[in-house]
SERO-4910 file (N, C-alpha, C, O; in steps of 0.05 Angstrom, whole numbers):
BEGIN
 pado doro    nc1    nc2    nc3   cac1   cac2   cac3    cc1    cc2    cc3    oc1    oc2    oc3
  Met    A    777   -378   -259    767   -386   -233    783   -410   -222    791   -411   -199
  Asn    A    787   -430   -240    802   -454   -232    830   -447   -225    843   -459   -208
  Gly    A    841   -427   -239    869   -418   -234    871   -407   -206    891   -412   -192
  Phe    A    851   -391   -197    852   -380   -170    850   -403   -149    863   -402   -129
  Leu    A    832   -422   -155    829   -445   -136    854   -461   -134    863   -468   -112
  Thr    A    867   -466   -157    892   -481   -157    914   -466   -142    929   -478   -126
  Ala    A    916   -440   -146    936   -423   -132    930   -424   -102    949   -425    -86
  Gly    A    905   -422    -95    897   -422    -66    905   -449    -53    915   -449    -31
  Met    A    898   -471    -67    905   -497    -56    935   -501    -54    945   -514    -36
  Gly    A    949   -490    -74    979   -492    -74    990   -478    -50   1009   -488    -37
  Lys    A    979   -454    -43    989   -440    -19    983   -455      6    999   -456     25
  Ile    A    959   -467      7    951   -482     31    970   -506     35    980   -512     57
  Gln    A    976   -521     13    994   -544     14   1022   -535     23   1035   -550     38
  Met    A   1031   -512     13   1057   -502     22   1057   -496     52   1077   -503     65
  Val    A   1036   -484     62   1034   -479     90   1034   -505    106   1047   -507    127
  Val    A   1019   -525     96   1018   -551    110   1046   -563    113   1054   -572    135
  Tyr    A   1062   -562     91   1089   -573     92   1107   -557    111   1124   -568    125
  Leu    A   1104   -531    110   1120   -514    127   1114   -519    157   1133   -520    173
  Val    A   1089   -523    164   1082   -529    191   1091   -557    199   1099   -561    222
  Arg    A   1091   -576    181   1102   -602    187   1131   -601    193   1141   -615    211
  Ile    A   1146   -584    178   1174   -580    183   1177   -567    211   1195   -575    226
  Ala    A   1160   -548    217   1161   -535    243   1156   -556    266   1168   -554    287
  Ala    A   1139   -575    260   1133   -596    280   1158   -612    286   1162   -621    309
  Ile    A   1174   -617    266   1199   -632    269   1218   -617    288   1233   -629    303
  Phe    A   1216   -590    288   1234   -573    304   1221   -564    330   1235   -553    348
  Ile    A   1195   -568    333   1181   -558    358   1166   -580    372   1173   -587    395
  Ala    A   1146   -592    359   1128   -611    372   1142   -636    381   1138   -645    403
  Ile    A   1159   -647    363   1172   -673    370   1194   -668    391   1195   -683    410
  Pro    A   1212   -648    388   1232   -643    409   1219   -637    436   1229   -646    457
  Ala    A   1196   -622    436   1183   -616    461   1172   -641    474   1174   -644    499
  His    A   1162   -659    458   1152   -685    468   1175   -701    481   1172   -711    504
  Glu    A   1198   -702    468   1220   -718    479   1233   -704    503   1241   -717    522
  Met    A   1235   -678    502   1246   -663    525   1229   -667    549   1239   -668    572
  Ala    A   1203   -668    546   1184   -672    568   1190   -699    582   1190   -701    606
  His    A   1194   -720    565   1202   -746    577   1227   -743    594   1228   -752    617
  Ala    A   1247   -730    582   1273   -728    596   1271   -711    622   1283   -718    642
  Trp    A   1255   -689    621   1253   -672    644   1238   -686    667   1247   -685    690
  Val    A   1217   -699    661   1201   -713    682   1218   -736    693   1218   -741    717
  Ser    A   1232   -750    675   1249   -773    685   1270   -763    704   1275   -775    725
  Ser    A   1282   -740    698   1303   -729    716   1291   -720    742   1304   -723    763
  Lys    A   1267   -709    742   1254   -700    766   1246   -724    784   1244   -721    808
  Leu    A   1242   -747    772   1234   -771    787   1259   -788    796   1256   -809    808
  Gly    A   1283   -777    790   1307   -790    800   1324   -804    780   1345   -814    788
  Asp    A   1317   -805    755   1333   -818    734   1345   -797    716   1330   -784    700
  Asp    A   1371   -793    717   1384   -773    700   1396   -784    675   1412   -771    662
  Thr    A   1388   -809    667   1399   -822    644   1395   -804    619   1414   -799    604
  Ala    A   1371   -795    614   1365   -779    590   1381   -753    591   1391   -744    570
  Lys    A   1383   -741    614   1398   -716    617   1428   -721    610   1440   -704    596
  Arg    A   1439   -743    619   1467   -749    614   1472   -754    584   1494   -750    574
  Tyr    A   1451   -764    570   1453   -769    542   1447   -745    525   1445   -746    500
  Gly    A   1443   -722    538   1438   -697    523   1411   -694    512   1407   -680    492
  Arg    A   1391   -708    524   1363   -707    514   1346   -686    528   1322   -683    520
  Leu    A   1356   -673    548   1341   -653    562   1345   -626    548   1357   -608    560
  Thr    A   1336   -625    523   1340   -601    507   1319   -599    485   1307   -619    478
  Met    A   1315   -575    475   1297   -571    452   1312   -572    426   1300   -568    404
  Asn    A   1338   -577    427   1354   -580    402   1344   -604    386   1347   -627    396
  Pro    A   1331   -600    363   1319   -623    348   1340   -644    340   1332   -667    337
  Met    A   1365   -636    336   1385   -656    328   1391   -676    349   1401   -698    344
  Ala    A   1386   -669    374   1390   -688    396   1370   -710    396   1374   -732    407
  His    A   1347   -705    383   1325   -724    382   1320   -736    355   1302   -752    351
  Phe    A   1335   -727    335   1329   -731    307   1329   -761    299   1348   -776    306
  Asp    A   1308   -769    285   1307   -796    273   1298   -792    244   1277   -781    239
  Leu    A   1315   -801    225   1310   -795    197   1283   -805    187   1268   -791    175
  Met    A   1277   -830    193   1252   -842    184   1228   -828    197   1208   -822    183
  Gly    A   1230   -821    223   1208   -807    237   1204   -779    225   1181   -770    223
  Ala    A   1226   -766    218   1224   -739    206   1211   -740    179   1194   -723    172
  Leu    A   1219   -760    163   1207   -763    136   1177   -769    138   1161   -759    122
  Cys    A   1169   -786    157   1141   -792    160   1125   -768    169   1102   -764    160
  Met    A   1137   -751    186   1124   -726    194   1120   -708    170   1099   -696    167
  Leu    A   1141   -706    153   1139   -688    130   1119   -698    110   1104   -681     98
  Leu    A   1118   -724    105   1101   -735     84   1073   -742     93   1054   -739     78
  Ala    A   1071   -751    119   1045   -760    128   1033   -745    151   1010   -749    158
  Gly    A   1049   -727    163   1038   -711    185   1040   -725    212   1029   -714    232
  Ile    A   1053   -748    213   1056   -762    239   1084   -773    239   1092   -786    219
  Gly    A   1099   -769    260   1127   -779    261   1136   -785    289   1120   -785    308
  Trp    A   1162   -789    292   1173   -796    318   1203   -788    319   1215   -780    299
  Ala    A   1215   -791    343   1243   -785    347   1257   -809    359   1244   -830    364
  Lys    A   1283   -806    365   1296   -828    378   1284   -832    406   1278   -812    419
  Pro    A   1281   -857    415   1270   -861    442   1288   -848    463   1312   -849    461
  Val    A   1276   -837    483   1291   -825    506   1299   -848    525   1281   -862    534
  Pro    A   1324   -851    531   1333   -872    548   1324   -868    577   1324   -845    587
  Ala    A   1318   -889    591   1310   -887    619   1319   -913    633   1318   -934    622
  Asn    A   1327   -910    658   1335   -933    675   1315   -935    697   1315   -920    716
  Val    A   1297   -955    695   1275   -958    715   1286   -962    743   1272   -957    763
  Arg    A   1310   -972    746   1322   -977    772   1327   -952    788   1329   -953    812
  Asn    A   1328   -929    774   1333   -904    787   1307   -891    799   1309   -872    814
  Phe    A   1284   -902    791   1259   -892    802   1253   -905    829   1258   -928    833
  Lys    A   1242   -889    848   1234   -900    874   1213   -921    870   1213   -942    883
  Asn    A   1194   -916    852   1174   -935    845   1176   -939    815   1166   -923    799
  Pro    A   1190   -961    806   1196   -965    778   1171   -964    759   1172   -951    739
  Lys    A   1149   -977    767   1126   -977    750   1113   -949    747   1108   -940    725
  Ala    A   1110   -936    770   1098   -910    770   1116   -890    756   1107   -873    740
  Gly    A   1142   -892    761   1162   -874    748   1162   -876    718   1163   -856    704
  Met    A   1161   -901    709   1161   -905    680   1135   -895    667   1135   -884    645
  Ala    A   1113   -900    681   1087   -892    670   1085   -861    669   1075   -850    649
  Ile    A   1093   -847    690   1092   -818    690   1110   -806    670   1103   -787    656
  Thr    A   1134   -817    667   1153   -808    647   1142   -811    619   1145   -794    602
  Ala    A   1129   -834    614   1118   -840    588   1095   -820    582   1092   -811    559
  Ala    A   1079   -814    602   1056   -796    598   1064   -767    592   1049   -752    580
  Ala    A   1089   -760    600   1098   -732    597   1098   -723    568   1091   -700    563
  Gly    A   1106   -740    550   1108   -732    522   1081   -726    510   1077   -704    499
  Pro    A   1061   -744    511   1034   -738    501   1022   -714    514   1007   -698    502
  Val    A   1026   -711    540   1015   -688    555   1026   -662    544   1012   -642    541
  Met    A   1052   -662    537   1065   -638    526   1052   -631    499   1046   -608    494
  Asn    A   1047   -651    482   1035   -646    456   1006   -637    460    996   -620    444
  Leu    A    992   -647    480    965   -638    485    965   -608    494    947   -593    486
  Leu    A    985   -601    510    987   -573    518    993   -554    495    982   -532    493
  Leu    A   1010   -564    477   1017   -548    453    992   -545    435    987   -523    424
  Ala    A    976   -566    433    951   -565    418    932   -545    431    918   -530    417
  Tyr    A    931   -545    457    913   -527    472    921   -498    467    904   -481    462
  Val    A    947   -492    469    957   -465    463    951   -457    435    942   -435    429
  Gly    A    955   -476    416    949   -471    388    920   -465    383    913   -448    367
  Met    A    902   -479    398    873   -474    396    866   -446    406    849   -432    394
  Ile    A    878   -438    428    873   -411    438    882   -390    418    867   -371    412
  Leu    A    906   -393    406    916   -374    386    898   -374    362    892   -353    350
  Tyr    A    889   -398    353    871   -399    330    846   -382    335    838   -367    317
  Lys    A    834   -385    358    809   -371    364    813   -341    367    796   -325    359
  Leu    A    836   -334    378    842   -305    380    844   -292    353    834   -271    348
  Val    A    858   -306    334    860   -296    307    834   -297    293    827   -278    279
  Tyr    A    819   -319    296    794   -323    281    773   -302    288    759   -292    271
  Tyr    A    771   -296    314    750   -277    323    758   -248    322    741   -230    323
  Lys    A    784   -243    321    793   -215    323    805   -204    297    810   -180    295
  Ser    A    809   -221    277    823   -211    253    808   -221    228    791   -238    229
  Asn    A    816   -209    205    805   -218    179    825   -211    157    843   -195    161
  Gly    A    820   -222    133    838   -217    111    851   -242    100    850   -263    113
  Met    A    863   -241     76    875   -264     63    898   -275     79    901   -299     82
  Ala    A    915   -257     89    939   -267    104    930   -282    129    942   -301    137
  Val    A    908   -272    141    898   -285    165    889   -314    159    892   -332    176
  Glu    A    878   -318    135    869   -345    128    893   -365    129    890   -387    138
  Met    A    916   -356    119    939   -373    119    949   -379    147    958   -401    154
  Val    A    947   -358    164    954   -362    192    936   -382    206    945   -399    221
  Leu    A    910   -381    199    891   -400    210    896   -428    201    894   -447    216
  Val    A    903   -431    175    910   -457    165    935   -468    179    935   -491    188
  Ala    A    955   -451    183    980   -460    197    974   -468    225    984   -489    235
  Leu    A    958   -453    239    951   -460    267    934   -485    269    938   -502    287
  Ser    A    916   -489    250    899   -512    250    915   -537    245    910   -558    257
  Val    A    935   -536    227    953   -558    222    970   -564    246    974   -587    254
  Phe    A    980   -543    259    996   -546    283    980   -560    305    990   -578    319
  Ile    A    955   -552    309    938   -564    329    933   -594    322    936   -611    339
  Ser    A    927   -599    296    921   -626    287    945   -645    291    941   -668    299
  Ile    A    969   -635    284    993   -651    287    997   -658    316   1003   -681    323
  Asn    A    994   -639    334    999   -644    363    977   -663    374    983   -680    391
  Ile    A    953   -660    365    932   -679    373    938   -707    363    936   -727    378
  Ser    A    947   -709    338    954   -735    327    977   -748    342    977   -772    347
  Leu    A    997   -732    349   1020   -742    365   1011   -752    392   1021   -772    402
  Thr    A    992   -737    404    982   -745    430    968   -772    428    974   -791    444
  Val    A    949   -774    410    933   -798    407    950   -822    398    948   -844    409
  Phe    A    967   -818    378    983   -839    367   1002   -851    389   1005   -875    391
  Asn    A   1014   -833    404   1033   -842    425   1019   -855    449   1032   -869    464
  Leu    A    994   -851    452    979   -864    474    968   -891    467    955   -904    484
  Leu    A    973   -900    443    965   -928    436    979   -947    455   1003   -945    458
  Pro    A    964   -965    467    976   -984    487    991  -1007    474    987  -1030    481
  Ile    A   1008  -1000    455   1023  -1020    440   1053  -1011    440   1059   -988    434
  Pro    A   1071  -1030    445   1100  -1023    443   1107  -1014    415   1096  -1026    396
  Pro    A   1125   -995    412   1140   -981    433   1128   -954    441   1142   -937    452
  Phe    A   1102   -949    435   1090   -924    441   1088   -919    471   1089   -937    487
  Asp    A   1085   -893    478   1084   -886    506   1061   -900    521   1063   -905    545
  Gly    A   1039   -905    507   1016   -918    519   1024   -946    530   1012   -955    550
  Ser    A   1043   -959    517   1051   -986    527   1066   -983    554   1065  -1002    570
  Arg    A   1080   -961    557   1094   -956    583   1074   -951    605   1078   -959    628
  Leu    A   1051   -938    598   1030   -934    618   1018   -961    627   1008   -963    649
  Ala    A   1020   -980    609   1009  -1007    615   1024  -1021    637   1014  -1041    648
  Thr    A   1049  -1011    643   1064  -1024    664   1050  -1023    691   1054  -1040    708
  Val    A   1032  -1003    694   1018  -1000    719    998  -1023    723    992  -1031    745
  Phe    A    988  -1035    700    968  -1055    702    978  -1083    696    966  -1103    704
  Leu    A   1001  -1085    682   1011  -1112    675   1031  -1122    695   1046  -1106    707
  Pro    A   1032  -1148    699   1054  -1159    716   1081  -1153    702   1083  -1153    678
  Thr    A   1101  -1147    719   1127  -1140    708   1138  -1160    689   1149  -1153    668
  Arg    A   1136  -1185    695   1146  -1206    678   1133  -1206    650   1146  -1209    630
  Thr    A   1107  -1202    650   1092  -1201    625   1100  -1177    608   1103  -1179    584
  Tyr    A   1103  -1154    622   1111  -1130    608   1137  -1133    594   1140  -1127    570
  Phe    A   1158  -1143    608   1184  -1145    596   1185  -1167    574   1201  -1166    556
  Lys    A   1167  -1186    576   1165  -1207    555   1155  -1194    529   1165  -1200    508
  Ile    A   1136  -1177    532   1125  -1162    509   1146  -1144    497   1148  -1142    473
  Met    A   1162  -1131    514   1183  -1113    505   1204  -1126    488   1217  -1113    472
  Glu    A   1207  -1153    491   1227  -1167    475   1220  -1166    446   1238  -1168    428
  Tyr    A   1195  -1163    440   1185  -1163    412   1178  -1134    403   1164  -1131    383
  Glu    A   1188  -1114    417   1181  -1087    412   1187  -1078    383   1169  -1066    370
  Lys    A   1210  -1084    373   1218  -1076    346   1200  -1088    325   1192  -1075    305
  Tyr    A   1193  -1114    328   1176  -1128    309   1147  -1116    310   1134  -1113    289
  Ile    A   1138  -1110    334   1111  -1099    337   1110  -1071    324   1090  -1064    311
  Met    A   1132  -1056    326   1133  -1029    314   1131  -1031    284   1116  -1015    272
  Val    A   1145  -1050    272   1144  -1053    243   1115  -1060    234   1105  -1050    215
  Gly    A   1103  -1078    250   1075  -1086    244   1056  -1063    246   1038  -1060    229
  Ile    A   1059  -1046    266   1041  -1023    270   1045  -1003    247   1025   -992    237
  Leu    A   1070   -998    240   1075   -979    218   1062   -989    192   1052   -973    176
  Leu    A   1064  -1015    188   1052  -1027    164   1021  -1023    164   1009  -1016    144
  Val    A   1009  -1027    187    981  -1024    190    973   -995    185    952   -989    173
  Val    A    989   -976    196    984   -948    192    986   -940    163    968   -926    152
  Trp    A   1007   -949    149   1011   -942    121    989   -954    103    982   -943     83
  Leu    A    978   -977    112    956   -989     97    929   -975    102    909   -981     89
  Gly    A    929   -957    122    905   -942    128    885   -956    145    863   -947    148
  Leu    A    894   -978    158    875   -994    174    868   -981    200    848   -988    213
  Leu    A    884   -962    208    879   -947    233    867   -920    228    862   -905    247
  Asp    A    863   -913    203    853   -886    197    827   -879    211    825   -857    223
  Leu    A    808   -897    210    782   -891    222    783   -888    252    774   -868    263
  Pro    A    794   -908    267    795   -905    296    812   -881    305    804   -867    324
  Leu    A    835   -876    291    851   -853    298    837   -827    292    839   -807    308
  Ser    A    822   -826    270    807   -802    263    785   -796    284    781   -773    291
  Ile    A    772   -817    293    751   -814    314    763   -803    340    753   -785    352
  Leu    A    786   -815    348    799   -807    373    809   -778    370    806   -762    389
  Asn    A    821   -771    347    831   -744    342    807   -724    344    810   -702    355
  Ser    A    785   -732    333    761   -715    333    751   -710    361    744   -687    368
  Trp    A    751   -731    377    743   -728    405    761   -708    420    751   -690    434
  Val    A    787   -711    416    806   -693    430    803   -664    419    803   -645    435
  Trp    A    798   -662    393    794   -635    381    770   -622    394    771   -599    402
  His    A    747   -637    396    723   -626    408    728   -618    437    717   -598    446
  Phe    A    744   -634    451    750   -628    479    765   -602    482    759   -586    499
  Leu    A    785   -598    465    801   -574    465    784   -550    456    786   -528    467
  Asp    A    767   -555    436    749   -534    427    731   -525    450    727   -501    454
  Trp    A    719   -544    464    702   -537    487    719   -524    509    709   -506    522
  Gly    A    743   -534    514    760   -525    536    771   -497    532    780   -485    551
  Thr    A    769   -486    507    779   -459    502    757   -439    497    762   -416    492
  Gly    A    732   -449    499    709   -431    496    703   -423    467    718   -430    449
  Tyr    A    682   -408    463    674   -399    436    672   -422    417    686   -423    397
  Leu    A    656   -442    423    654   -466    406    649   -458    377    632   -441    371
  Asp    A    664   -471    359    662   -464    331    665   -489    314    687   -500    311
  Pro    A    643   -499    302    644   -523    286    661   -521    261    669   -541    249
  Ile    A    666   -496    252    683   -492    229    711   -504    233    723   -513    214
  Leu    A    720   -505    258    747   -515    263    750   -544    255    772   -552    249
  Met    A    728   -559    255    731   -588    249    741   -592    221    753   -613    215
  Gly    A    736   -573    203    746   -576    176    776   -575    174    787   -583    153
  Ser    A    790   -567    194    819   -564    194    833   -591    191    855   -592    181
  Phe    A    820   -613    199    832   -639    198    839   -646    169    856   -663    164
  Ala    A    825   -635    150    829   -641    122    857   -633    113    868   -643     93
  Tyr    A    869   -614    127    895   -603    119    919   -621    127    940   -619    115
  Ile    A    915   -640    146    937   -657    154    944   -676    132    963   -692    135
***
């Protein structure tokens, strides 16, 4: 009996790692391409000229971010360059461009939730269980990317949204310490000090998507254990 349980958990863990690898090639590039696409539509073609308006993962690849995605289920890519001077309204342009990435991940999570429910309600069997695990991990990763990137702390996208509310001088003063703040945040994350608040926020978003796709199913909440 224990052998079957061990084999089952081993298969689940393998699926988790495979989906995390897929996230490096799908979820993260989609996030960065969304930034580049919106930026170009608002008048700044900087990201496009740097070859970031693409789903090619190598154009966005960051080694540390990829390793964190593989090992911890949350990661990042190279920042997409933007020149605020090219926006008609610099503050609004920067905020909308920043919001594009998390919105893309939220849309991917929404699509993943629809696929999960279609499979869950219409199919059965052992192979289906693995598909459900893969979809639940994909949903969870995209929700985590959405929530994590909306933290109102540099260099996350949420800090760019703060430009709408902060005086320009104050914002750029904070940006001077962006790299140091990033190191501090990563340390806090690795120590697990953000686990509870992030878990609560992820749960709220999960419930929202669950409600937004119909056929409410509390069983889905167990999927977070796989990340």
